[in-house]
C-alpha positions in Angstrom: -9.1 28.5 4.8 -7.1 25.6 4.9 -4.3 24.3 2.5 -5.8 21.2 0.6 -3.4 18.3 0.4 -0.6 18.8 -2.1 -1.7 15.2 -3.9 -5.4 16.9 -4.6 -3.9 19.9 -5.8 -1.4 18.2 -8.3 -4.3 16.1 -9.3 -6.4 19.2 -9.9 -3.8 20.7 -12.0 -3.4 17.5 -14.1 -7.2 17.0 -14.3 -9.0 20.1 -13.9 -12.4 19.0 -15.8 -12.6 16.0 -13.5 -12.4 17.9 -10.3 -15.0 20.5 -11.4 -17.4 17.7 -12.2 -16.4 16.0 -8.8 -17.0 19.4 -7.2 -20.3 19.9 -8.7 -21.5 16.4 -7.9 -20.6 17.3 -4.1 -22.8 20.5 -4.7 -25.8 18.8 -6.0 -25.6 16.4 -3.3 -25.4 18.9 -0.9 -28.5 20.6 -2.3 -30.6 17.6 -3.1 -32.1 17.3 0.5 -33.2 18.8 3.5 -30.3 18.2 5.8 -28.5 21.2 7.0 -24.6 21.6 6.4 -23.8 20.6 10.3 -25.7 17.5 9.9 -24.5 16.7 6.4 -21.0 16.7 7.7 -21.6 14.6 10.5 -23.1 12.2 8.3 -20.1 12.0 6.0 -17.8 12.0 8.8 -19.7 8.6 9.9 -19.1 7.3 6.3 -15.6 8.3 6.2 -14.9 6.7 9.4 -16.7 3.6 8.3 -14.4 3.4 5.3 -11.5 4.0 7.4 -10.6 7.1 4.9 -8.2 9.0 7.2 -7.9 12.2 4.8 -11.8 12.1 4.7 -12.0 12.2 8.3 -9.9 14.8 8.7 -11.7 16.7 6.1 -15.3 16.1 7.1 -14.4 16.7 11.2 -12.9 19.9 10.1 -15.9 20.8 7.9 -18.4 19.9 10.7 -16.5 22.3 13.0 -16.9 24.9 10.5 -20.6 23.9 10.0 -21.2 24.8 13.8 -20.5 21.3 15.1 -19.1 20.8 18.7 -16.3 18.7 19.4 -18.7 16.8 21.7 -20.9 16.2 18.8 -17.8 15.1 16.6 -16.6 12.7 19.3 -20.2 11.1 19.5 -20.1 10.3 16.0 -16.4 8.5 16.6 -18.1 6.8 19.3 -21.1 5.6 17.4 -18.9 3.9 14.9 -17.8 1.4 17.6 -20.6 -1.2 17.3 -20.8 -1.2 13.5 -17.3 -0.7 12.0 -15.4 -2.0 15.2 -13.2 -0.7 17.7 -9.9 -0.8 15.6 -11.2 1.6 13.1 -13.3 3.6 15.8 -9.7 4.0 17.7 -8.0 4.8 14.5 -11.0 7.6 13.7 -10.4 8.7 17.3 -6.9 9.8 17.0 -7.6 11.4 13.3 -10.3 13.5 14.8 -8.3 14.3 17.7 -5.9 15.8 15.6 -8.4 17.9 13.9 -10.0 19.0 17.1 -6.3 19.8 18.5 -5.5 22.1 15.3 -2.6 19.7 14.3 -4.4 18.5 10.9 -6.6 20.6 8.4 
């Protein structure tokens, strides 16, 4: 399992109840509908790209791989962003995803 980012771990130590509630919300939303884990992670990757959330893009690209998504499927999500969120955001997300797929970011 990859190491969680240090800022998150520091926040968790300072606010354990908040992190527990946040994680419980994530679990509840995952279980609230019919999407499988791979599809959920690809959707969340798309949302992270749209929000230009570099850390979330890294996280959901990694989680999508762990849930069985292929590099081609993950790259397709990145390409789908172009007409919706623009080319600069798409290229930024491409670099973040490629870091994960190359094993450089976890």
